[in-house]
All heavy atoms as TSV, in Angstrom:
chain	resi	resn	atom	element	x	y	z
A	1	MET	N	N	-20.308	2.422	-0.796
A	1	MET	CA	C	-20.431	1.797	-1.914
A	1	MET	C	C	-19.070	1.947	-2.717
A	1	MET	O	O	-18.700	2.965	-2.989
A	1	MET	CB	C	-21.616	2.366	-2.712
A	1	MET	CG	C	-21.708	1.721	-4.213
A	1	MET	SD	S	-22.773	2.580	-5.334
A	1	MET	CE	C	-24.212	2.929	-4.580
A	2	PRO	N	N	-18.536	0.796	-3.038
A	2	PRO	CA	C	-17.205	0.880	-3.808
A	2	PRO	C	C	-17.509	1.317	-5.309
A	2	PRO	O	O	-18.537	0.960	-5.979
A	2	PRO	CB	C	-16.668	-0.424	-3.666
A	2	PRO	CG	C	-17.735	-1.332	-3.365
A	2	PRO	CD	C	-18.805	-0.557	-2.671
A	3	PHE	N	N	-16.568	1.787	-5.843
A	3	PHE	CA	C	-16.539	2.266	-7.292
A	3	PHE	C	C	-15.283	1.764	-7.996
A	3	PHE	O	O	-14.289	1.546	-7.413
A	3	PHE	CB	C	-16.430	3.841	-7.510
A	3	PHE	CG	C	-17.549	4.462	-6.883
A	3	PHE	CD1	C	-17.390	5.210	-5.632
A	3	PHE	CD2	C	-18.826	4.614	-7.281
A	3	PHE	CE1	C	-18.255	5.857	-4.938
A	3	PHE	CE2	C	-19.885	5.309	-6.609
A	3	PHE	CZ	C	-19.672	5.932	-5.500
A	4	TYR	N	N	-15.445	1.307	-9.255
A	4	TYR	CA	C	-14.354	0.594	-9.901
A	4	TYR	C	C	-14.185	1.187	-11.429
A	4	TYR	O	O	-15.101	1.609	-12.122
A	4	TYR	CB	C	-14.729	-0.885	-10.172
A	4	TYR	CG	C	-14.907	-1.571	-8.769
A	4	TYR	CD1	C	-16.178	-1.639	-8.236
A	4	TYR	CD2	C	-13.883	-2.131	-8.198
A	4	TYR	CE1	C	-16.423	-2.300	-7.001
A	4	TYR	CE2	C	-13.961	-2.743	-6.942
A	4	TYR	CZ	C	-15.254	-2.868	-6.411
A	4	TYR	OH	O	-15.434	-3.421	-5.158
A	5	ASN	N	N	-12.845	1.158	-11.682
A	5	ASN	CA	C	-12.380	1.631	-13.069
A	5	ASN	C	C	-12.817	0.571	-14.065
A	5	ASN	O	O	-13.215	-0.677	-13.625
A	5	ASN	CB	C	-10.996	1.742	-13.228
A	5	ASN	CG	C	-10.485	3.084	-12.555
A	5	ASN	OD1	O	-11.135	4.086	-12.971
A	5	ASN	ND2	N	-9.498	3.119	-11.835
A	6	ASP	N	N	-12.696	0.752	-15.339
A	6	ASP	CA	C	-13.074	-0.263	-16.336
A	6	ASP	C	C	-12.196	-1.503	-16.351
A	6	ASP	O	O	-12.607	-2.565	-16.595
A	6	ASP	CB	C	-12.900	0.296	-17.805
A	6	ASP	CG	C	-13.881	1.333	-18.136
A	6	ASP	OD1	O	-15.000	1.503	-17.464
A	6	ASP	OD2	O	-13.642	2.243	-19.048
A	7	ASP	N	N	-10.988	-1.380	-15.765
A	7	ASP	CA	C	-9.994	-2.397	-15.586
A	7	ASP	C	C	-10.362	-3.218	-14.228
A	7	ASP	O	O	-9.602	-4.228	-14.066
A	7	ASP	CB	C	-8.524	-2.001	-15.673
A	7	ASP	CG	C	-8.190	-1.068	-14.394
A	7	ASP	OD1	O	-8.945	-0.891	-13.518
A	7	ASP	OD2	O	-7.047	-0.648	-14.397
A	8	GLY	N	N	-11.287	-2.814	-13.514
A	8	GLY	CA	C	-11.666	-3.557	-12.323
A	8	GLY	C	C	-10.898	-3.022	-11.086
A	8	GLY	O	O	-11.277	-3.534	-9.877
A	9	SER	N	N	-10.053	-2.085	-11.178
A	9	SER	CA	C	-9.469	-1.569	-9.973
A	9	SER	C	C	-10.433	-0.630	-9.186
A	9	SER	O	O	-11.184	0.059	-9.921
A	9	SER	CB	C	-8.132	-0.835	-10.362
A	9	SER	OG	O	-8.395	0.266	-11.212
A	10	GLU	N	N	-10.262	-0.655	-7.981
A	10	GLU	CA	C	-11.132	0.171	-7.090
A	10	GLU	C	C	-10.814	1.604	-7.202
A	10	GLU	O	O	-9.570	1.950	-7.050
A	10	GLU	CB	C	-11.206	-0.330	-5.639
A	10	GLU	CG	C	-12.178	0.284	-4.916
A	10	GLU	CD	C	-12.597	-0.435	-3.539
A	10	GLU	OE1	O	-11.937	-1.411	-3.220
A	10	GLU	OE2	O	-13.277	0.222	-2.692
A	11	ILE	N	N	-11.761	2.410	-7.243
A	11	ILE	CA	C	-11.434	4.033	-7.077
A	11	ILE	C	C	-11.632	4.448	-5.834
A	11	ILE	O	O	-12.775	4.159	-5.174
A	11	ILE	CB	C	-12.493	4.718	-8.052
A	11	ILE	CG1	C	-12.303	4.219	-9.514
A	11	ILE	CG2	C	-12.246	6.196	-7.821
A	11	ILE	CD1	C	-13.426	4.904	-10.505
A	12	ASN	N	N	-10.620	5.096	-5.156
A	12	ASN	CA	C	-10.753	5.669	-3.841
A	12	ASN	C	C	-11.215	7.057	-4.097
A	12	ASN	O	O	-10.417	7.878	-4.604
A	12	ASN	CB	C	-9.457	5.546	-3.176
A	12	ASN	CG	C	-9.457	6.327	-1.803
A	12	ASN	OD1	O	-10.342	6.956	-1.418
A	12	ASN	ND2	N	-8.433	6.200	-1.053
A	13	PRO	N	N	-12.384	7.462	-3.756
A	13	PRO	CA	C	-12.974	8.790	-3.837
A	13	PRO	C	C	-11.963	9.905	-3.416
A	13	PRO	O	O	-11.934	11.030	-3.841
A	13	PRO	CB	C	-14.179	8.718	-3.241
A	13	PRO	CG	C	-14.648	7.382	-3.233
A	13	PRO	CD	C	-13.438	6.738	-3.011
A	14	ASP	N	N	-11.287	9.712	-2.202
A	14	ASP	CA	C	-10.410	10.678	-1.595
A	14	ASP	C	C	-9.163	10.963	-2.391
A	14	ASP	O	O	-8.536	11.914	-2.104
A	14	ASP	CB	C	-10.040	10.123	-0.168
A	14	ASP	CG	C	-11.328	10.050	0.738
A	14	ASP	OD1	O	-12.233	10.892	0.532
A	14	ASP	OD2	O	-11.387	9.321	1.529
A	15	SER	N	N	-8.900	10.020	-3.372
A	15	SER	CA	C	-7.653	10.140	-4.163
A	15	SER	C	C	-7.847	10.798	-5.463
A	15	SER	O	O	-6.967	11.005	-6.199
A	15	SER	CB	C	-6.983	8.715	-4.327
A	15	SER	OG	O	-7.622	8.039	-5.174
A	16	VAL	N	N	-9.047	11.074	-5.809
A	16	VAL	CA	C	-9.520	11.710	-7.059
A	16	VAL	C	C	-9.584	13.224	-6.859
A	16	VAL	O	O	-10.379	13.804	-6.244
A	16	VAL	CB	C	-10.788	11.167	-7.623
A	16	VAL	CG1	C	-11.156	11.800	-8.858
A	16	VAL	CG2	C	-10.730	9.548	-7.717
A	17	PRO	N	N	-8.598	14.053	-7.326
A	17	PRO	CA	C	-8.698	15.454	-7.323
A	17	PRO	C	C	-9.838	16.062	-7.896
A	17	PRO	O	O	-10.383	15.561	-8.765
A	17	PRO	CB	C	-7.366	15.984	-7.875
A	17	PRO	CG	C	-6.870	14.823	-8.776
A	17	PRO	CD	C	-7.445	13.550	-8.362
A	18	LYS	N	N	-10.281	17.199	-7.249
A	18	LYS	CA	C	-11.541	17.975	-7.793
A	18	LYS	C	C	-10.898	19.150	-8.591
A	18	LYS	O	O	-10.396	20.155	-7.974
A	18	LYS	CB	C	-12.422	18.355	-6.724
A	18	LYS	CG	C	-13.634	19.059	-7.207
A	18	LYS	CD	C	-14.603	19.386	-6.003
A	18	LYS	CE	C	-15.740	18.514	-5.979
A	18	LYS	NZ	N	-16.760	19.074	-4.948
A	19	PRO	N	N	-11.071	19.170	-9.881
A	19	PRO	CA	C	-10.614	20.447	-10.670
A	19	PRO	C	C	-11.390	21.593	-10.266
A	19	PRO	O	O	-12.585	21.477	-9.785
A	19	PRO	CB	C	-10.751	19.900	-12.135
A	19	PRO	CG	C	-10.890	18.403	-12.184
A	19	PRO	CD	C	-11.528	18.164	-10.800
A	20	SER	N	N	-10.731	22.738	-10.628
A	20	SER	CA	C	-11.476	24.024	-10.059
A	20	SER	C	C	-12.770	24.146	-10.974
A	20	SER	O	O	-13.689	24.848	-10.543
A	20	SER	CB	C	-10.458	25.186	-10.381
A	20	SER	OG	O	-9.987	25.185	-11.739
A	21	LEU	N	N	-12.771	23.683	-12.207
A	21	LEU	CA	C	-14.015	23.610	-12.927
A	21	LEU	C	C	-15.148	23.023	-12.113
A	21	LEU	O	O	-16.265	23.540	-12.187
A	21	LEU	CB	C	-13.854	22.936	-14.319
A	21	LEU	CG	C	-15.094	22.993	-15.277
A	21	LEU	CD1	C	-15.275	24.318	-15.787
A	21	LEU	CD2	C	-14.711	21.977	-16.384
A	22	CYS	N	N	-14.880	21.990	-11.467
A	22	CYS	CA	C	-16.004	21.311	-10.707
A	22	CYS	C	C	-16.476	22.254	-9.594
A	22	CYS	O	O	-17.639	22.138	-9.266
A	22	CYS	CB	C	-15.516	19.988	-10.089
A	22	CYS	SG	S	-14.981	18.814	-11.453
A	23	VAL	N	N	-15.592	22.912	-8.954
A	23	VAL	CA	C	-16.013	23.834	-7.876
A	23	VAL	C	C	-17.019	24.863	-8.277
A	23	VAL	O	O	-17.849	25.286	-7.482
A	23	VAL	CB	C	-14.716	24.464	-7.208
A	23	VAL	CG1	C	-15.090	25.378	-5.987
A	23	VAL	CG2	C	-13.842	23.256	-6.638
A	24	SER	N	N	-16.796	25.249	-9.512
A	24	SER	CA	C	-17.737	26.305	-10.042
A	24	SER	C	C	-19.016	25.711	-10.785
A	24	SER	O	O	-19.706	26.519	-11.326
A	24	SER	CB	C	-16.872	27.268	-10.955
A	24	SER	OG	O	-16.520	26.517	-12.163
A	25	TYR	N	N	-19.122	24.392	-10.714
A	25	TYR	CA	C	-20.238	23.753	-11.456
A	25	TYR	C	C	-21.546	24.121	-10.543
A	25	TYR	O	O	-21.544	24.001	-9.372
A	25	TYR	CB	C	-19.993	22.294	-11.434
A	25	TYR	CG	C	-21.031	21.399	-11.945
A	25	TYR	CD1	C	-21.645	21.749	-13.153
A	25	TYR	CD2	C	-21.346	20.308	-11.360
A	25	TYR	CE1	C	-22.623	20.806	-13.577
A	25	TYR	CE2	C	-22.358	19.427	-11.840
A	25	TYR	CZ	C	-23.087	19.572	-13.026
A	25	TYR	OH	O	-24.035	18.919	-13.555
A	26	LYS	N	N	-22.521	24.255	-11.380
A	26	LYS	CA	C	-23.868	24.718	-10.775
A	26	LYS	C	C	-24.433	23.557	-9.728
A	26	LYS	O	O	-24.874	23.965	-8.770
A	26	LYS	CB	C	-24.865	24.952	-11.879
A	26	LYS	CG	C	-26.339	25.202	-11.402
A	26	LYS	CD	C	-27.162	25.439	-12.600
A	26	LYS	CE	C	-28.553	25.771	-12.136
A	26	LYS	NZ	N	-29.501	26.141	-13.404
A	27	LYS	N	N	-24.132	22.338	-10.032
A	27	LYS	CA	C	-24.722	21.353	-9.159
A	27	LYS	C	C	-23.577	20.590	-8.422
A	27	LYS	O	O	-23.684	19.392	-8.126
A	27	LYS	CB	C	-25.354	20.382	-10.098
A	27	LYS	CG	C	-26.457	20.920	-10.846
A	27	LYS	CD	C	-27.335	19.991	-11.645
A	27	LYS	CE	C	-28.456	20.601	-12.274
A	27	LYS	NZ	N	-29.303	19.737	-13.097
A	28	ASP	N	N	-22.497	21.272	-8.135
A	28	ASP	CA	C	-21.384	20.700	-7.272
A	28	ASP	C	C	-21.868	20.151	-5.963
A	28	ASP	O	O	-21.304	19.167	-5.642
A	28	ASP	CB	C	-20.299	21.733	-7.101
A	28	ASP	CG	C	-19.138	21.163	-6.372
A	28	ASP	OD1	O	-18.692	20.070	-6.804
A	28	ASP	OD2	O	-18.555	21.877	-5.443
A	29	ASP	N	N	-22.803	20.808	-5.297
A	29	ASP	CA	C	-23.409	20.282	-4.172
A	29	ASP	C	C	-24.517	19.345	-4.062
A	29	ASP	O	O	-25.014	19.042	-3.102
A	29	ASP	CB	C	-23.660	21.524	-3.243
A	29	ASP	CG	C	-22.434	22.442	-2.988
A	29	ASP	OD1	O	-21.296	21.890	-2.888
A	29	ASP	OD2	O	-22.535	23.696	-2.886
A	30	ASP	N	N	-24.879	19.009	-5.444
A	30	ASP	CA	C	-26.047	18.155	-5.495
A	30	ASP	C	C	-25.590	16.654	-5.274
A	30	ASP	O	O	-24.865	16.082	-6.071
A	30	ASP	CB	C	-26.627	18.269	-6.942
A	30	ASP	CG	C	-27.939	17.585	-7.271
A	30	ASP	OD1	O	-28.143	16.717	-6.449
A	30	ASP	OD2	O	-28.589	17.943	-8.208
A	31	PRO	N	N	-26.249	16.085	-4.179
A	31	PRO	CA	C	-25.815	14.598	-4.072
A	31	PRO	C	C	-26.234	13.726	-5.099
A	31	PRO	O	O	-25.669	12.594	-5.164
A	31	PRO	CB	C	-26.675	14.365	-2.693
A	31	PRO	CG	C	-27.620	15.472	-2.438
A	31	PRO	CD	C	-27.264	16.632	-3.263
A	32	ARG	N	N	-27.102	13.989	-5.957
A	32	ARG	CA	C	-27.401	13.191	-7.173
A	32	ARG	C	C	-26.408	13.166	-8.155
A	32	ARG	O	O	-26.340	12.282	-8.990
A	32	ARG	CB	C	-28.723	13.683	-7.714
A	32	ARG	CG	C	-30.014	13.567	-6.694
A	32	ARG	CD	C	-31.237	14.145	-7.367
A	32	ARG	NE	N	-30.903	15.581	-7.565
A	32	ARG	CZ	C	-31.831	16.444	-8.072
A	32	ARG	NH1	N	-32.893	15.935	-8.479
A	32	ARG	NH2	N	-31.488	17.691	-8.025
A	33	LYS	N	N	-25.433	14.077	-8.107
A	33	LYS	CA	C	-24.417	14.210	-9.173
A	33	LYS	C	C	-23.047	13.666	-8.626
A	33	LYS	O	O	-22.083	13.519	-9.368
A	33	LYS	CB	C	-24.229	15.676	-9.713
A	33	LYS	CG	C	-25.457	16.338	-10.255
A	33	LYS	CD	C	-25.763	15.554	-11.413
A	33	LYS	CE	C	-27.079	16.129	-12.179
A	33	LYS	NZ	N	-27.499	15.454	-13.265
A	34	VAL	N	N	-22.964	13.297	-7.457
A	34	VAL	CA	C	-21.644	12.966	-6.712
A	34	VAL	C	C	-21.067	11.748	-7.517
A	34	VAL	O	O	-19.812	11.797	-7.759
A	34	VAL	CB	C	-21.917	12.569	-5.259
A	34	VAL	CG1	C	-20.629	12.010	-4.617
A	34	VAL	CG2	C	-22.272	13.799	-4.478
A	35	ILE	N	N	-21.754	10.664	-7.730
A	35	ILE	CA	C	-21.160	9.616	-8.366
A	35	ILE	C	C	-20.802	9.786	-9.847
A	35	ILE	O	O	-19.684	9.510	-10.178
A	35	ILE	CB	C	-22.164	8.312	-8.291
A	35	ILE	CG1	C	-22.578	7.911	-6.839
A	35	ILE	CG2	C	-21.674	7.180	-9.097
A	35	ILE	CD1	C	-23.606	6.882	-6.707
A	36	LEU	N	N	-21.591	10.489	-10.502
A	36	LEU	CA	C	-21.275	10.736	-12.044
A	36	LEU	C	C	-20.168	11.719	-12.027
A	36	LEU	O	O	-19.170	11.437	-12.831
A	36	LEU	CB	C	-22.396	11.492	-12.616
A	36	LEU	CG	C	-22.226	11.878	-13.968
A	36	LEU	CD1	C	-21.950	10.776	-14.934
A	36	LEU	CD2	C	-23.472	12.759	-14.594
A	37	CYS	N	N	-20.068	12.723	-11.178
A	37	CYS	CA	C	-18.802	13.556	-11.233
A	37	CYS	C	C	-17.552	12.893	-10.756
A	37	CYS	O	O	-16.527	13.123	-11.315
A	37	CYS	CB	C	-19.141	14.817	-10.254
A	37	CYS	SG	S	-20.322	15.958	-10.943
A	38	LEU	N	N	-17.655	11.936	-9.711
A	38	LEU	CA	C	-16.444	11.322	-9.243
A	38	LEU	C	C	-15.944	10.415	-10.401
A	38	LEU	O	O	-14.789	10.432	-10.618
A	38	LEU	CB	C	-16.870	10.309	-8.067
A	38	LEU	CG	C	-15.790	9.452	-7.693
A	38	LEU	CD1	C	-14.519	10.175	-7.130
A	38	LEU	CD2	C	-16.335	8.468	-6.667
A	39	LEU	N	N	-16.795	9.674	-11.150
A	39	LEU	CA	C	-16.399	8.750	-12.117
A	39	LEU	C	C	-15.869	9.548	-13.322
A	39	LEU	O	O	-14.748	9.213	-14.022
A	39	LEU	CB	C	-17.612	7.966	-12.559
A	39	LEU	CG	C	-18.064	6.875	-11.460
A	39	LEU	CD1	C	-19.343	6.195	-12.078
A	39	LEU	CD2	C	-16.961	5.976	-11.185
A	40	THR	N	N	-16.472	10.729	-13.721
A	40	THR	CA	C	-15.878	11.550	-14.648
A	40	THR	C	C	-14.516	12.070	-14.326
A	40	THR	O	O	-13.542	11.945	-15.180
A	40	THR	CB	C	-16.710	12.758	-14.910
A	40	THR	OG1	O	-18.103	12.302	-15.333
A	40	THR	CG2	C	-16.239	13.613	-16.066
A	41	ARG	N	N	-14.241	12.494	-13.121
A	41	ARG	CA	C	-12.925	12.995	-12.708
A	41	ARG	C	C	-11.977	11.850	-12.682
A	41	ARG	O	O	-10.817	12.005	-13.149
A	41	ARG	CB	C	-12.998	13.595	-11.382
A	41	ARG	CG	C	-13.760	14.893	-11.432
A	41	ARG	CD	C	-13.648	15.746	-10.090
A	41	ARG	NE	N	-13.627	14.993	-8.847
A	41	ARG	CZ	C	-14.756	14.920	-8.136
A	41	ARG	NH1	N	-15.950	15.356	-8.397
A	41	ARG	NH2	N	-14.706	14.217	-6.943
A	42	ALA	N	N	-12.414	10.715	-12.165
A	42	ALA	CA	C	-11.483	9.519	-12.048
A	42	ALA	C	C	-11.039	9.021	-13.511
A	42	ALA	O	O	-9.974	8.687	-13.738
A	42	ALA	CB	C	-12.158	8.396	-11.402
A	43	ASP	N	N	-11.917	9.103	-14.530
A	43	ASP	CA	C	-11.638	8.736	-15.776
A	43	ASP	C	C	-10.610	9.585	-16.470
A	43	ASP	O	O	-9.900	9.188	-17.276
A	43	ASP	CB	C	-12.869	8.734	-16.721
A	43	ASP	CG	C	-12.757	8.084	-18.075
A	43	ASP	OD1	O	-12.185	7.024	-18.129
A	43	ASP	OD2	O	-13.231	8.690	-18.994
A	44	GLN	N	N	-10.601	10.936	-16.081
A	44	GLN	CA	C	-9.705	11.919	-16.668
A	44	GLN	C	C	-8.513	12.285	-15.818
A	44	GLN	O	O	-7.769	13.137	-16.157
A	44	GLN	CB	C	-10.504	13.158	-17.047
A	44	GLN	CG	C	-11.621	12.964	-18.157
A	44	GLN	CD	C	-12.323	14.112	-18.528
A	44	GLN	OE1	O	-11.655	15.114	-18.722
A	44	GLN	NE2	N	-13.631	14.181	-18.429
A	45	GLN	N	N	-8.397	11.526	-14.802
A	45	GLN	CA	C	-7.380	11.943	-13.787
A	45	GLN	C	C	-5.936	12.127	-14.390
A	45	GLN	O	O	-5.297	13.015	-13.846
A	45	GLN	CB	C	-7.303	10.776	-12.807
A	45	GLN	CG	C	-6.609	11.101	-11.465
A	45	GLN	CD	C	-6.967	10.187	-10.319
A	45	GLN	OE1	O	-7.866	9.418	-10.418
A	45	GLN	NE2	N	-6.186	10.358	-9.186
A	46	ASP	N	N	-5.526	11.384	-15.403
A	46	ASP	CA	C	-4.240	11.458	-15.982
A	46	ASP	C	C	-4.108	12.228	-17.135
A	46	ASP	O	O	-3.116	12.296	-17.757
A	46	ASP	CB	C	-3.766	9.970	-16.226
A	46	ASP	CG	C	-3.628	9.142	-14.988
A	46	ASP	OD1	O	-3.281	9.792	-13.900
A	46	ASP	OD2	O	-3.840	7.869	-14.958
A	47	GLN	N	N	-5.179	12.940	-17.510
A	47	GLN	CA	C	-5.297	13.883	-18.644
A	47	GLN	C	C	-4.764	15.137	-18.379
A	47	GLN	O	O	-4.971	15.731	-17.297
A	47	GLN	CB	C	-6.756	13.905	-19.246
A	47	GLN	CG	C	-7.284	12.532	-19.630
A	47	GLN	CD	C	-6.610	11.793	-20.720
A	47	GLN	OE1	O	-6.236	12.528	-21.695
A	47	GLN	NE2	N	-6.577	10.613	-20.621
A	48	ALA	N	N	-4.151	15.944	-19.405
A	48	ALA	CA	C	-3.579	17.177	-19.166
A	48	ALA	C	C	-4.681	18.214	-19.036
A	48	ALA	O	O	-4.527	19.135	-18.288
A	48	ALA	CB	C	-2.875	17.546	-20.498
A	49	GLU	N	N	-5.794	17.987	-19.628
A	49	GLU	CA	C	-7.043	18.930	-19.600
A	49	GLU	C	C	-8.197	18.310	-19.112
A	49	GLU	O	O	-8.521	17.164	-19.745
A	49	GLU	CB	C	-7.154	19.602	-20.885
A	49	GLU	CG	C	-8.148	20.718	-20.827
A	49	GLU	CD	C	-8.416	21.363	-22.280
A	49	GLU	OE1	O	-7.523	21.187	-23.269
A	49	GLU	OE2	O	-9.449	22.049	-22.342
A	50	PHE	N	N	-8.976	18.782	-18.118
A	50	PHE	CA	C	-10.217	18.163	-17.729
A	50	PHE	C	C	-11.269	18.775	-18.523
A	50	PHE	O	O	-11.367	19.922	-18.742
A	50	PHE	CB	C	-10.361	18.422	-16.188
A	50	PHE	CG	C	-11.827	17.968	-15.687
A	50	PHE	CD1	C	-11.866	16.594	-15.554
A	50	PHE	CD2	C	-12.856	18.773	-15.429
A	50	PHE	CE1	C	-13.140	16.139	-14.966
A	50	PHE	CE2	C	-13.966	18.330	-15.006
A	50	PHE	CZ	C	-14.086	16.911	-14.768
A	51	LYS	N	N	-12.275	17.762	-19.056
A	51	LYS	CA	C	-13.387	18.316	-19.773
A	51	LYS	C	C	-14.669	17.655	-19.146
A	51	LYS	O	O	-14.741	16.442	-18.765
A	51	LYS	CB	C	-13.309	17.872	-21.276
A	51	LYS	CG	C	-12.137	18.446	-21.988
A	51	LYS	CD	C	-12.090	17.869	-23.260
A	51	LYS	CE	C	-10.855	18.473	-24.089
A	51	LYS	NZ	N	-10.708	17.816	-25.296
A	52	CYS	N	N	-15.687	18.377	-18.954
A	52	CYS	CA	C	-16.950	18.020	-18.474
A	52	CYS	C	C	-18.058	18.496	-19.388
A	52	CYS	O	O	-18.251	19.712	-19.297
A	52	CYS	CB	C	-17.042	18.541	-17.065
A	52	CYS	SG	S	-18.679	17.961	-16.213
A	53	PHE	N	N	-18.753	17.540	-20.026
A	53	PHE	CA	C	-19.742	18.081	-20.923
A	53	PHE	C	C	-21.036	18.230	-20.343
A	53	PHE	O	O	-22.070	18.812	-20.873
A	53	PHE	CB	C	-19.999	16.918	-22.012
A	53	PHE	CG	C	-18.705	16.782	-22.845
A	53	PHE	CD1	C	-17.846	15.732	-22.625
A	53	PHE	CD2	C	-18.366	17.687	-23.732
A	53	PHE	CE1	C	-16.555	15.561	-23.306
A	53	PHE	CE2	C	-17.180	17.718	-24.439
A	53	PHE	CZ	C	-16.392	16.656	-24.265
A	54	ALA	N	N	-21.215	18.046	-18.926
A	54	ALA	CA	C	-22.378	18.464	-18.286
A	54	ALA	C	C	-22.254	19.734	-17.388
A	54	ALA	O	O	-23.274	20.255	-16.757
A	54	ALA	CB	C	-22.572	17.294	-17.096
A	55	TYR	N	N	-21.209	20.453	-17.652
A	55	TYR	CA	C	-20.890	21.600	-16.867
A	55	TYR	C	C	-21.779	22.742	-17.308
A	55	TYR	O	O	-22.040	23.093	-18.384
A	55	TYR	CB	C	-19.374	22.067	-17.153
A	55	TYR	CG	C	-19.028	23.380	-16.478
A	55	TYR	CD1	C	-18.806	23.327	-15.138
A	55	TYR	CD2	C	-19.077	24.556	-17.295
A	55	TYR	CE1	C	-18.432	24.500	-14.497
A	55	TYR	CE2	C	-18.678	25.698	-16.397
A	55	TYR	CZ	C	-18.307	25.647	-15.247
A	55	TYR	OH	O	-18.091	26.836	-14.536
A	56	VAL	N	N	-22.356	23.343	-16.147
A	56	VAL	CA	C	-23.105	24.594	-16.225
A	56	VAL	C	C	-22.567	25.430	-15.125
A	56	VAL	O	O	-22.545	25.052	-13.939
A	56	VAL	CB	C	-24.622	24.271	-15.954
A	56	VAL	CG1	C	-25.467	25.592	-16.045
A	56	VAL	CG2	C	-25.103	23.387	-17.083
A	57	PRO	N	N	-22.133	26.585	-15.391
A	57	PRO	CA	C	-21.604	27.430	-14.312
A	57	PRO	C	C	-22.613	27.842	-13.260
A	57	PRO	O	O	-23.813	27.965	-13.547
A	57	PRO	CB	C	-21.011	28.694	-15.012
A	57	PRO	CG	C	-21.732	28.853	-16.328
A	57	PRO	CD	C	-22.104	27.380	-16.737
A	58	ARG	N	N	-22.235	28.072	-12.000
A	58	ARG	CA	C	-23.132	28.701	-10.993
A	58	ARG	C	C	-23.412	30.188	-11.428
A	58	ARG	O	O	-22.595	30.797	-12.089
A	58	ARG	CB	C	-22.414	28.804	-9.614
A	58	ARG	CG	C	-22.047	27.555	-9.086
A	58	ARG	CD	C	-21.450	27.760	-7.659
A	58	ARG	NE	N	-20.908	26.594	-7.049
A	58	ARG	CZ	C	-21.460	25.887	-6.281
A	58	ARG	NH1	N	-22.612	26.230	-5.818
A	58	ARG	NH2	N	-20.850	24.857	-5.748
A	59	LYS	N	N	-24.627	30.601	-10.996
A	59	LYS	CA	C	-25.043	32.059	-11.225
A	59	LYS	C	C	-24.307	32.756	-10.139
A	59	LYS	O	O	-24.138	32.416	-9.061
A	59	LYS	CB	C	-26.444	32.104	-11.196
A	59	LYS	CG	C	-27.087	31.439	-12.240
A	59	LYS	CD	C	-28.695	31.777	-12.169
A	59	LYS	CE	C	-29.400	31.022	-13.392
A	59	LYS	NZ	N	-30.841	31.322	-13.406
A	60	LYS	N	N	-23.828	33.902	-10.572
A	60	LYS	CA	C	-23.190	34.802	-9.701
A	60	LYS	C	C	-24.033	35.770	-8.941
A	60	LYS	O	O	-25.176	35.961	-9.333
A	60	LYS	CB	C	-22.063	35.721	-10.438
A	60	LYS	CG	C	-20.928	34.696	-10.972
A	60	LYS	CD	C	-19.923	35.557	-11.622
A	60	LYS	CE	C	-18.826	34.619	-12.178
A	60	LYS	NZ	N	-17.792	35.396	-12.839
């Protein structure tokens, strides 16, 4: 399934880096969150700081 930016350009999931914050996200491996997380990362790809308002840390 293709994904698109607001400007209509296609998002290549392999070209969107995964910040370290995402790796420690409680639901990082949840297939139901893959699309939302990808779009959030793609939207902030050029920002100096990544922010995720859905972030919940994994339990240690």
